Each structure stands twice: as C-alpha cells, then as structure tokens.
mmJSON file of the N, C-alpha and C atoms, coordinates in Angstrom:
{"data_MODEL":{"atom_site":{
"group_PDB":["ATOM","ATOM","ATOM","ATOM","ATOM","ATOM","ATOM","ATOM","ATOM","ATOM","ATOM","ATOM","ATOM","ATOM","ATOM","ATOM","ATOM","ATOM","ATOM","ATOM","ATOM","ATOM","ATOM","ATOM","ATOM","ATOM","ATOM","ATOM","ATOM","ATOM","ATOM","ATOM","ATOM","ATOM","ATOM","ATOM","ATOM","ATOM","ATOM","ATOM","ATOM","ATOM","ATOM","ATOM","ATOM","ATOM","ATOM","ATOM","ATOM","ATOM","ATOM","ATOM","ATOM","ATOM","ATOM","ATOM","ATOM","ATOM","ATOM","ATOM","ATOM","ATOM","ATOM","ATOM","ATOM","ATOM","ATOM","ATOM","ATOM","ATOM","ATOM","ATOM","ATOM","ATOM","ATOM","ATOM","ATOM","ATOM","ATOM","ATOM","ATOM","ATOM","ATOM","ATOM","ATOM","ATOM","ATOM","ATOM","ATOM","ATOM","ATOM","ATOM","ATOM","ATOM","ATOM","ATOM","ATOM","ATOM","ATOM","ATOM","ATOM","ATOM","ATOM","ATOM","ATOM","ATOM","ATOM","ATOM","ATOM","ATOM","ATOM","ATOM","ATOM","ATOM","ATOM","ATOM","ATOM","ATOM","ATOM","ATOM","ATOM","ATOM","ATOM","ATOM","ATOM","ATOM","ATOM","ATOM","ATOM","ATOM","ATOM","ATOM","ATOM","ATOM","ATOM","ATOM","ATOM","ATOM","ATOM","ATOM","ATOM","ATOM","ATOM","ATOM","ATOM","ATOM","ATOM","ATOM","ATOM","ATOM","ATOM","ATOM","ATOM","ATOM","ATOM","ATOM","ATOM","ATOM","ATOM","ATOM","ATOM","ATOM","ATOM","ATOM","ATOM","ATOM","ATOM","ATOM","ATOM","ATOM","ATOM","ATOM","ATOM","ATOM","ATOM","ATOM","ATOM","ATOM","ATOM","ATOM","ATOM","ATOM","ATOM","ATOM","ATOM","ATOM","ATOM","ATOM","ATOM","ATOM","ATOM","ATOM","ATOM","ATOM","ATOM"],
"id":[1,2,3,4,5,6,7,8,9,10,11,12,13,14,15,16,17,18,19,20,21,22,23,24,25,26,27,28,29,30,31,32,33,34,35,36,37,38,39,40,41,42,43,44,45,46,47,48,49,50,51,52,53,54,55,56,57,58,59,60,61,62,63,64,65,66,67,68,69,70,71,72,73,74,75,76,77,78,79,80,81,82,83,84,85,86,87,88,89,90,91,92,93,94,95,96,97,98,99,100,101,102,103,104,105,106,107,108,109,110,111,112,113,114,115,116,117,118,119,120,121,122,123,124,125,126,127,128,129,130,131,132,133,134,135,136,137,138,139,140,141,142,143,144,145,146,147,148,149,150,151,152,153,154,155,156,157,158,159,160,161,162,163,164,165,166,167,168,169,170,171,172,173,174,175,176,177,178,179,180,181,182,183,184,185,186,187,188,189,190,191,192,193,194,195],
"type_symbol":["N","C","C","N","C","C","N","C","C","N","C","C","N","C","C","N","C","C","N","C","C","N","C","C","N","C","C","N","C","C","N","C","C","N","C","C","N","C","C","N","C","C","N","C","C","N","C","C","N","C","C","N","C","C","N","C","C","N","C","C","N","C","C","N","C","C","N","C","C","N","C","C","N","C","C","N","C","C","N","C","C","N","C","C","N","C","C","N","C","C","N","C","C","N","C","C","N","C","C","N","C","C","N","C","C","N","C","C","N","C","C","N","C","C","N","C","C","N","C","C","N","C","C","N","C","C","N","C","C","N","C","C","N","C","C","N","C","C","N","C","C","N","C","C","N","C","C","N","C","C","N","C","C","N","C","C","N","C","C","N","C","C","N","C","C","N","C","C","N","C","C","N","C","C","N","C","C","N","C","C","N","C","C","N","C","C","N","C","C","N","C","C","N","C","C"],
"label_atom_id":["N","CA","C","N","CA","C","N","CA","C","N","CA","C","N","CA","C","N","CA","C","N","CA","C","N","CA","C","N","CA","C","N","CA","C","N","CA","C","N","CA","C","N","CA","C","N","CA","C","N","CA","C","N","CA","C","N","CA","C","N","CA","C","N","CA","C","N","CA","C","N","CA","C","N","CA","C","N","CA","C","N","CA","C","N","CA","C","N","CA","C","N","CA","C","N","CA","C","N","CA","C","N","CA","C","N","CA","C","N","CA","C","N","CA","C","N","CA","C","N","CA","C","N","CA","C","N","CA","C","N","CA","C","N","CA","C","N","CA","C","N","CA","C","N","CA","C","N","CA","C","N","CA","C","N","CA","C","N","CA","C","N","CA","C","N","CA","C","N","CA","C","N","CA","C","N","CA","C","N","CA","C","N","CA","C","N","CA","C","N","CA","C","N","CA","C","N","CA","C","N","CA","C","N","CA","C","N","CA","C","N","CA","C","N","CA","C","N","CA","C","N","CA","C","N","CA","C"],
"label_alt_id":[null,null,null,null,null,null,null,null,null,null,null,null,null,null,null,null,null,null,null,null,null,null,null,null,null,null,null,null,null,null,null,null,null,null,null,null,null,null,null,null,null,null,null,null,null,null,null,null,null,null,null,null,null,null,null,null,null,null,null,null,null,null,null,null,null,null,null,null,null,null,null,null,null,null,null,null,null,null,null,null,null,null,null,null,null,null,null,null,null,null,null,null,null,null,null,null,null,null,null,null,null,null,null,null,null,null,null,null,null,null,null,null,null,null,null,null,null,null,null,null,null,null,null,null,null,null,null,null,null,null,null,null,null,null,null,null,null,null,null,null,null,null,null,null,null,null,null,null,null,null,null,null,null,null,null,null,null,null,null,null,null,null,null,null,null,null,null,null,null,null,null,null,null,null,null,null,null,null,null,null,null,null,null,null,null,null,null,null,null,null,null,null,null,null,null],
"label_comp_id":["MET","MET","MET","ALA","ALA","ALA","PHE","PHE","PHE","LEU","LEU","LEU","ALA","ALA","ALA","TRP","TRP","TRP","VAL","VAL","VAL","PHE","PHE","PHE","PHE","PHE","PHE","ARG","ARG","ARG","TYR","TYR","TYR","ALA","ALA","ALA","PHE","PHE","PHE","SER","SER","SER","ALA","ALA","ALA","GLY","GLY","GLY","SER","SER","SER","HIS","HIS","HIS","PRO","PRO","PRO","PRO","PRO","PRO","GLY","GLY","GLY","SER","SER","SER","THR","THR","THR","ASN","ASN","ASN","ILE","ILE","ILE","SER","SER","SER","ARG","ARG","ARG","THR","THR","THR","SER","SER","SER","ILE","ILE","ILE","LEU","LEU","LEU","ALA","ALA","ALA","ALA","ALA","ALA","ALA","ALA","ALA","PRO","PRO","PRO","CYS","CYS","CYS","ALA","ALA","ALA","VAL","VAL","VAL","MET","MET","MET","VAL","VAL","VAL","PHE","PHE","PHE","VAL","VAL","VAL","TRP","TRP","TRP","SER","SER","SER","TYR","TYR","TYR","LEU","LEU","LEU","THR","THR","THR","ASN","ASN","ASN","GLY","GLY","GLY","ASP","ASP","ASP","PRO","PRO","PRO","ALA","ALA","ALA","TYR","TYR","TYR","THR","THR","THR","LEU","LEU","LEU","VAL","VAL","VAL","GLN","GLN","GLN","ALA","ALA","ALA","ALA","ALA","ALA","VAL","VAL","VAL","ASN","ASN","ASN","ASP","ASP","ASP","LEU","LEU","LEU","MET","MET","MET","ARG","ARG","ARG"],
"label_asym_id":["A","A","A","A","A","A","A","A","A","A","A","A","A","A","A","A","A","A","A","A","A","A","A","A","A","A","A","A","A","A","A","A","A","A","A","A","A","A","A","A","A","A","A","A","A","A","A","A","A","A","A","A","A","A","A","A","A","A","A","A","A","A","A","A","A","A","A","A","A","A","A","A","A","A","A","A","A","A","A","A","A","A","A","A","A","A","A","A","A","A","A","A","A","A","A","A","A","A","A","A","A","A","A","A","A","A","A","A","A","A","A","A","A","A","A","A","A","A","A","A","A","A","A","A","A","A","A","A","A","A","A","A","A","A","A","A","A","A","A","A","A","A","A","A","A","A","A","A","A","A","A","A","A","A","A","A","A","A","A","A","A","A","A","A","A","A","A","A","A","A","A","A","A","A","A","A","A","A","A","A","A","A","A","A","A","A","A","A","A","A","A","A","A","A","A"],
"label_entity_id":["1","1","1","1","1","1","1","1","1","1","1","1","1","1","1","1","1","1","1","1","1","1","1","1","1","1","1","1","1","1","1","1","1","1","1","1","1","1","1","1","1","1","1","1","1","1","1","1","1","1","1","1","1","1","1","1","1","1","1","1","1","1","1","1","1","1","1","1","1","1","1","1","1","1","1","1","1","1","1","1","1","1","1","1","1","1","1","1","1","1","1","1","1","1","1","1","1","1","1","1","1","1","1","1","1","1","1","1","1","1","1","1","1","1","1","1","1","1","1","1","1","1","1","1","1","1","1","1","1","1","1","1","1","1","1","1","1","1","1","1","1","1","1","1","1","1","1","1","1","1","1","1","1","1","1","1","1","1","1","1","1","1","1","1","1","1","1","1","1","1","1","1","1","1","1","1","1","1","1","1","1","1","1","1","1","1","1","1","1","1","1","1","1","1","1"],
"label_seq_id":[1,1,1,2,2,2,3,3,3,4,4,4,5,5,5,6,6,6,7,7,7,8,8,8,9,9,9,10,10,10,11,11,11,12,12,12,13,13,13,14,14,14,15,15,15,16,16,16,17,17,17,18,18,18,19,19,19,20,20,20,21,21,21,22,22,22,23,23,23,24,24,24,25,25,25,26,26,26,27,27,27,28,28,28,29,29,29,30,30,30,31,31,31,32,32,32,33,33,33,34,34,34,35,35,35,36,36,36,37,37,37,38,38,38,39,39,39,40,40,40,41,41,41,42,42,42,43,43,43,44,44,44,45,45,45,46,46,46,47,47,47,48,48,48,49,49,49,50,50,50,51,51,51,52,52,52,53,53,53,54,54,54,55,55,55,56,56,56,57,57,57,58,58,58,59,59,59,60,60,60,61,61,61,62,62,62,63,63,63,64,64,64,65,65,65],
"pdbx_PDB_ins_code":[null,null,null,null,null,null,null,null,null,null,null,null,null,null,null,null,null,null,null,null,null,null,null,null,null,null,null,null,null,null,null,null,null,null,null,null,null,null,null,null,null,null,null,null,null,null,null,null,null,null,null,null,null,null,null,null,null,null,null,null,null,null,null,null,null,null,null,null,null,null,null,null,null,null,null,null,null,null,null,null,null,null,null,null,null,null,null,null,null,null,null,null,null,null,null,null,null,null,null,null,null,null,null,null,null,null,null,null,null,null,null,null,null,null,null,null,null,null,null,null,null,null,null,null,null,null,null,null,null,null,null,null,null,null,null,null,null,null,null,null,null,null,null,null,null,null,null,null,null,null,null,null,null,null,null,null,null,null,null,null,null,null,null,null,null,null,null,null,null,null,null,null,null,null,null,null,null,null,null,null,null,null,null,null,null,null,null,null,null,null,null,null,null,null,null],
"Cartn_x":[-9.098,-8.511,-9.507,-10.789,-11.801,-11.847,-11.678,-11.662,-10.472,-9.298,-8.119,-8.286,-8.88,-9.129,-10.107,-11.142,-12.123,-11.465,-10.639,-9.952,-9.024,-8.279,-7.337,-8.066,-9.106,-9.82,-10.609,-11.088,-11.886,-11.029,-9.833,-9.019,-7.918,-7.331,-6.247,-6.783,-7.96,-8.526,-9.741,-9.884,-11.073,-11.072,-9.911,-9.844,-10.042,-10.259,-10.428,-11.751,-11.91,-13.109,-14.334,-14.138,-15.279,-14.907,-15.842,-15.533,-15.347,-14.503,-14.3,-15.542,-15.818,-16.968,-16.611,-17.613,-17.373,-16.606,-16.625,-15.886,-14.388,-13.874,-12.451,-12.079,-12.946,-12.661,-12.67,-13.616,-13.659,-12.48,-12.072,-10.897,-9.641,-9.507,-8.349,-8.334,-9.487,-9.571,-9.184,-9.622,-9.288,-7.788,-7.201,-5.763,-4.967,-5.487,-4.788,-4.875,-5.933,-6.094,-5.26,-4.916,-4.196,-2.835,-2.008,-0.719,-0.885,-1.938,-2.17,-2.439,-3.242,-3.549,-2.3,-1.468,-0.24,0.718,0.779,1.669,1.249,-0.042,-0.489,0.193,0.27,0.916,2.422,3.022,4.468,4.805,4.066,4.347,4.057,3.012,2.721,3.863,4.406,5.53,6.768,7.023,8.208,8.129,6.936,6.776,6.449,6.599,6.308,4.862,3.943,2.528,1.912,0.689,-0.047,-0.633,-0.201,-0.668,-2.172,-2.738,-4.174,-4.993,-4.577,-5.271,-5.159,-3.991,-3.783,-4.663,-4.783,-5.623,-7.08,-7.569,-8.969,-9.186,-8.285,-8.438,-8.377,-7.48,-7.389,-8.633,-9.167,-10.378,-11.575,-11.717,-12.826,-12.682,-11.475,-11.239,-11.605,-11.225,-11.538,-13.038,-13.717,-15.16,-15.92,-15.386,-16.074,-15.842,-14.935,-14.687,-15.756],
"Cartn_y":[-76.116,-77.378,-78.507,-78.225,-79.26,-79.725,-78.793,-79.166,-80.068,-79.719,-80.556,-81.948,-82.014,-83.316,-84.127,-83.466,-84.167,-84.716,-83.895,-84.341,-85.507,-85.39,-86.453,-87.767,-87.732,-88.965,-89.475,-88.584,-88.996,-89.725,-89.211,-89.784,-90.719,-90.45,-91.303,-92.623,-92.591,-93.805,-94.297,-93.897,-94.298,-95.784,-96.413,-97.841,-98.714,-98.106,-98.851,-99.597,-100.425,-101.253,-100.452,-99.368,-98.536,-97.074,-96.246,-94.831,-94.125,-93.114,-92.38,-91.583,-91.504,-90.742,-89.299,-88.525,-87.115,-86.946,-87.989,-87.924,-87.808,-88.581,-88.511,-87.155,-86.586,-85.285,-84.207,-84.25,-83.235,-83.385,-84.607,-84.81,-84.261,-84.455,-83.933,-82.415,-81.796,-80.333,-79.811,-80.495,-80.064,-80.209,-81.297,-81.487,-80.438,-80.012,-78.996,-77.633,-77.383,-76.084,-75.974,-77.087,-77.059,-76.357,-76.633,-75.923,-74.419,-73.985,-72.547,-71.901,-72.553,-72.007,-71.972,-72.968,-73.008,-71.897,-71.608,-70.557,-69.184,-68.992,-67.741,-67.543,-68.6,-68.512,-68.332,-68.971,-68.829,-67.39,-66.831,-65.46,-64.479,-64.743,-63.869,-63.897,-65.07,-65.197,-64.474,-64.642,-64.022,-62.497,-61.953,-60.5,-59.944,-60.783,-60.391,-59.908,-60.629,-60.285,-60.759,-60.33,-60.71,-62.105,-63.113,-64.485,-64.656,-63.935,-64.067,-63.526,-62.391,-61.804,-62.718,-63.29,-64.2,-65.425,-65.961,-67.133,-66.841,-65.705,-65.33,-65.138,-64.441,-64.205,-65.504,-66.414,-67.694,-68.539,-68.508,-69.27,-68.736,-67.418,-66.82,-67.145,-67.082,-67.41,-68.86,-69.783,-71.188,-71.46,-70.754,-70.936,-70.411,-69.401,-68.802,-69.563,-70.5,-71.278,-72.242],
"Cartn_z":[-12.183,-11.755,-11.898,-11.666,-11.84,-13.291,-14.219,-15.634,-15.952,-15.435,-15.678,-15.069,-13.886,-13.266,-14.1,-14.615,-15.447,-16.71,-17.368,-18.582,-18.268,-17.189,-16.831,-16.571,-15.743,-15.428,-16.623,-17.455,-18.612,-19.645,-19.906,-20.972,-20.476,-19.341,-18.841,-18.312,-17.707,-17.129,-17.89,-19.154,-19.909,-20.241,-20.239,-20.557,-19.32,-18.169,-16.921,-16.888,-15.882,-15.774,-15.364,-14.644,-14.259,-14.425,-14.832,-15.03,-13.695,-13.653,-12.405,-12.046,-10.779,-10.325,-10.056,-9.755,-9.456,-8.149,-7.305,-6.05,-6.306,-7.255,-7.571,-8.142,-8.957,-9.552,-8.478,-7.565,-6.513,-5.56,-5.269,-4.409,-5.057,-6.365,-7.069,-7.029,-7.169,-7.112,-5.741,-4.692,-3.332,-3.079,-3.546,-3.368,-4.136,-5.264,-6.049,-5.376,-4.638,-3.976,-2.706,-2.086,-0.82,-0.909,-1.914,-1.966,-2.128,-2.799,-2.96,-1.609,-0.778,0.541,1.416,1.299,2.098,1.664,0.387,-0.088,0.433,0.708,1.304,2.653,3.44,4.749,4.629,3.653,3.452,3.065,2.096,1.687,2.801,3.585,4.717,5.732,5.975,6.91,6.368,5.076,4.483,4.48,4.457,4.446,5.827,6.858,8.24,8.405,7.751,7.847,9.155,9.382,10.589,10.392,11.183,10.968,11.202,12.175,12.444,11.277,10.746,9.6,8.38,8.174,7.053,7.185,8.377,8.602,8.283,8.739,8.469,6.974,6.318,4.889,4.08,4.432,3.727,3.967,5.194,5.502,4.729,4.676,3.919,2.437,1.924,0.524,0.221,1.099,0.88,0.998,1.873,2.007,0.797,0.163,-0.988,-2.274,-2.289,-3.517,-3.755],
"occupancy":[1.0,1.0,1.0,1.0,1.0,1.0,1.0,1.0,1.0,1.0,1.0,1.0,1.0,1.0,1.0,1.0,1.0,1.0,1.0,1.0,1.0,1.0,1.0,1.0,1.0,1.0,1.0,1.0,1.0,1.0,1.0,1.0,1.0,1.0,1.0,1.0,1.0,1.0,1.0,1.0,1.0,1.0,1.0,1.0,1.0,1.0,1.0,1.0,1.0,1.0,1.0,1.0,1.0,1.0,1.0,1.0,1.0,1.0,1.0,1.0,1.0,1.0,1.0,1.0,1.0,1.0,1.0,1.0,1.0,1.0,1.0,1.0,1.0,1.0,1.0,1.0,1.0,1.0,1.0,1.0,1.0,1.0,1.0,1.0,1.0,1.0,1.0,1.0,1.0,1.0,1.0,1.0,1.0,1.0,1.0,1.0,1.0,1.0,1.0,1.0,1.0,1.0,1.0,1.0,1.0,1.0,1.0,1.0,1.0,1.0,1.0,1.0,1.0,1.0,1.0,1.0,1.0,1.0,1.0,1.0,1.0,1.0,1.0,1.0,1.0,1.0,1.0,1.0,1.0,1.0,1.0,1.0,1.0,1.0,1.0,1.0,1.0,1.0,1.0,1.0,1.0,1.0,1.0,1.0,1.0,1.0,1.0,1.0,1.0,1.0,1.0,1.0,1.0,1.0,1.0,1.0,1.0,1.0,1.0,1.0,1.0,1.0,1.0,1.0,1.0,1.0,1.0,1.0,1.0,1.0,1.0,1.0,1.0,1.0,1.0,1.0,1.0,1.0,1.0,1.0,1.0,1.0,1.0,1.0,1.0,1.0,1.0,1.0,1.0,1.0,1.0,1.0,1.0,1.0,1.0],
"B_iso_or_equiv":[0.0,0.0,0.0,0.0,0.0,0.0,0.0,0.0,0.0,0.0,0.0,0.0,0.0,0.0,0.0,0.0,0.0,0.0,0.0,0.0,0.0,0.0,0.0,0.0,0.0,0.0,0.0,0.0,0.0,0.0,0.0,0.0,0.0,0.0,0.0,0.0,0.0,0.0,0.0,0.0,0.0,0.0,0.0,0.0,0.0,0.0,0.0,0.0,0.0,0.0,0.0,0.0,0.0,0.0,0.0,0.0,0.0,0.0,0.0,0.0,0.0,0.0,0.0,0.0,0.0,0.0,0.0,0.0,0.0,0.0,0.0,0.0,0.0,0.0,0.0,0.0,0.0,0.0,0.0,0.0,0.0,0.0,0.0,0.0,0.0,0.0,0.0,0.0,0.0,0.0,0.0,0.0,0.0,0.0,0.0,0.0,0.0,0.0,0.0,0.0,0.0,0.0,0.0,0.0,0.0,0.0,0.0,0.0,0.0,0.0,0.0,0.0,0.0,0.0,0.0,0.0,0.0,0.0,0.0,0.0,0.0,0.0,0.0,0.0,0.0,0.0,0.0,0.0,0.0,0.0,0.0,0.0,0.0,0.0,0.0,0.0,0.0,0.0,0.0,0.0,0.0,0.0,0.0,0.0,0.0,0.0,0.0,0.0,0.0,0.0,0.0,0.0,0.0,0.0,0.0,0.0,0.0,0.0,0.0,0.0,0.0,0.0,0.0,0.0,0.0,0.0,0.0,0.0,0.0,0.0,0.0,0.0,0.0,0.0,0.0,0.0,0.0,0.0,0.0,0.0,0.0,0.0,0.0,0.0,0.0,0.0,0.0,0.0,0.0,0.0,0.0,0.0,0.0,0.0,0.0],
"pdbx_formal_charge":[null,null,null,null,null,null,null,null,null,null,null,null,null,null,null,null,null,null,null,null,null,null,null,null,null,null,null,null,null,null,null,null,null,null,null,null,null,null,null,null,null,null,null,null,null,null,null,null,null,null,null,null,null,null,null,null,null,null,null,null,null,null,null,null,null,null,null,null,null,null,null,null,null,null,null,null,null,null,null,null,null,null,null,null,null,null,null,null,null,null,null,null,null,null,null,null,null,null,null,null,null,null,null,null,null,null,null,null,null,null,null,null,null,null,null,null,null,null,null,null,null,null,null,null,null,null,null,null,null,null,null,null,null,null,null,null,null,null,null,null,null,null,null,null,null,null,null,null,null,null,null,null,null,null,null,null,null,null,null,null,null,null,null,null,null,null,null,null,null,null,null,null,null,null,null,null,null,null,null,null,null,null,null,null,null,null,null,null,null,null,null,null,null,null,null],
"auth_seq_id":[1,1,1,2,2,2,3,3,3,4,4,4,5,5,5,6,6,6,7,7,7,8,8,8,9,9,9,10,10,10,11,11,11,12,12,12,13,13,13,14,14,14,15,15,15,16,16,16,17,17,17,18,18,18,19,19,19,20,20,20,21,21,21,22,22,22,23,23,23,24,24,24,25,25,25,26,26,26,27,27,27,28,28,28,29,29,29,30,30,30,31,31,31,32,32,32,33,33,33,34,34,34,35,35,35,36,36,36,37,37,37,38,38,38,39,39,39,40,40,40,41,41,41,42,42,42,43,43,43,44,44,44,45,45,45,46,46,46,47,47,47,48,48,48,49,49,49,50,50,50,51,51,51,52,52,52,53,53,53,54,54,54,55,55,55,56,56,56,57,57,57,58,58,58,59,59,59,60,60,60,61,61,61,62,62,62,63,63,63,64,64,64,65,65,65],
"auth_comp_id":["MET","MET","MET","ALA","ALA","ALA","PHE","PHE","PHE","LEU","LEU","LEU","ALA","ALA","ALA","TRP","TRP","TRP","VAL","VAL","VAL","PHE","PHE","PHE","PHE","PHE","PHE","ARG","ARG","ARG","TYR","TYR","TYR","ALA","ALA","ALA","PHE","PHE","PHE","SER","SER","SER","ALA","ALA","ALA","GLY","GLY","GLY","SER","SER","SER","HIS","HIS","HIS","PRO","PRO","PRO","PRO","PRO","PRO","GLY","GLY","GLY","SER","SER","SER","THR","THR","THR","ASN","ASN","ASN","ILE","ILE","ILE","SER","SER","SER","ARG","ARG","ARG","THR","THR","THR","SER","SER","SER","ILE","ILE","ILE","LEU","LEU","LEU","ALA","ALA","ALA","ALA","ALA","ALA","ALA","ALA","ALA","PRO","PRO","PRO","CYS","CYS","CYS","ALA","ALA","ALA","VAL","VAL","VAL","MET","MET","MET","VAL","VAL","VAL","PHE","PHE","PHE","VAL","VAL","VAL","TRP","TRP","TRP","SER","SER","SER","TYR","TYR","TYR","LEU","LEU","LEU","THR","THR","THR","ASN","ASN","ASN","GLY","GLY","GLY","ASP","ASP","ASP","PRO","PRO","PRO","ALA","ALA","ALA","TYR","TYR","TYR","THR","THR","THR","LEU","LEU","LEU","VAL","VAL","VAL","GLN","GLN","GLN","ALA","ALA","ALA","ALA","ALA","ALA","VAL","VAL","VAL","ASN","ASN","ASN","ASP","ASP","ASP","LEU","LEU","LEU","MET","MET","MET","ARG","ARG","ARG"],
"auth_asym_id":["A","A","A","A","A","A","A","A","A","A","A","A","A","A","A","A","A","A","A","A","A","A","A","A","A","A","A","A","A","A","A","A","A","A","A","A","A","A","A","A","A","A","A","A","A","A","A","A","A","A","A","A","A","A","A","A","A","A","A","A","A","A","A","A","A","A","A","A","A","A","A","A","A","A","A","A","A","A","A","A","A","A","A","A","A","A","A","A","A","A","A","A","A","A","A","A","A","A","A","A","A","A","A","A","A","A","A","A","A","A","A","A","A","A","A","A","A","A","A","A","A","A","A","A","A","A","A","A","A","A","A","A","A","A","A","A","A","A","A","A","A","A","A","A","A","A","A","A","A","A","A","A","A","A","A","A","A","A","A","A","A","A","A","A","A","A","A","A","A","A","A","A","A","A","A","A","A","A","A","A","A","A","A","A","A","A","A","A","A","A","A","A","A","A","A"],
"auth_atom_id":["N","CA","C","N","CA","C","N","CA","C","N","CA","C","N","CA","C","N","CA","C","N","CA","C","N","CA","C","N","CA","C","N","CA","C","N","CA","C","N","CA","C","N","CA","C","N","CA","C","N","CA","C","N","CA","C","N","CA","C","N","CA","C","N","CA","C","N","CA","C","N","CA","C","N","CA","C","N","CA","C","N","CA","C","N","CA","C","N","CA","C","N","CA","C","N","CA","C","N","CA","C","N","CA","C","N","CA","C","N","CA","C","N","CA","C","N","CA","C","N","CA","C","N","CA","C","N","CA","C","N","CA","C","N","CA","C","N","CA","C","N","CA","C","N","CA","C","N","CA","C","N","CA","C","N","CA","C","N","CA","C","N","CA","C","N","CA","C","N","CA","C","N","CA","C","N","CA","C","N","CA","C","N","CA","C","N","CA","C","N","CA","C","N","CA","C","N","CA","C","N","CA","C","N","CA","C","N","CA","C","N","CA","C","N","CA","C","N","CA","C","N","CA","C","N","CA","C"],
"pdbx_PDB_model_num":[1,1,1,1,1,1,1,1,1,1,1,1,1,1,1,1,1,1,1,1,1,1,1,1,1,1,1,1,1,1,1,1,1,1,1,1,1,1,1,1,1,1,1,1,1,1,1,1,1,1,1,1,1,1,1,1,1,1,1,1,1,1,1,1,1,1,1,1,1,1,1,1,1,1,1,1,1,1,1,1,1,1,1,1,1,1,1,1,1,1,1,1,1,1,1,1,1,1,1,1,1,1,1,1,1,1,1,1,1,1,1,1,1,1,1,1,1,1,1,1,1,1,1,1,1,1,1,1,1,1,1,1,1,1,1,1,1,1,1,1,1,1,1,1,1,1,1,1,1,1,1,1,1,1,1,1,1,1,1,1,1,1,1,1,1,1,1,1,1,1,1,1,1,1,1,1,1,1,1,1,1,1,1,1,1,1,1,1,1,1,1,1,1,1,1]
}}}
C-alpha cells in the first residue's frame, strides 16, 4: 500500500506547487490498513469467535507491521 500511495502522490500530484511529503504517504498507508483490521472483527463476529482473542491478535498484527 505504501508503494501505491507513493505512485499516486508522485504522479497524480506531480504538477502541484509542492511535492508531497512522506507524511502524506504514511497517512495513506495507515488509512488503507484500517479497513483490513476492521474486517478481522467482522469475520470474527460472523463466525462466533472470541472477541478478546481477536482483539489481541489484531493488536499484535498491527504492532508488527
């Protein structure tokens, strides 16, 4: 996702007055990861999974990224 954000900001906004910084690229990557984390909880709920276990696993996964 970071690569896609870099390509988008590099070419879509290349004609702008100032080049995008790494802050915009990292924010885009974080926003792209958020729906993935939410879907973990949705699938866990749909399969009657343990919510506490799902929360710990999602938190560890997000910390390791």
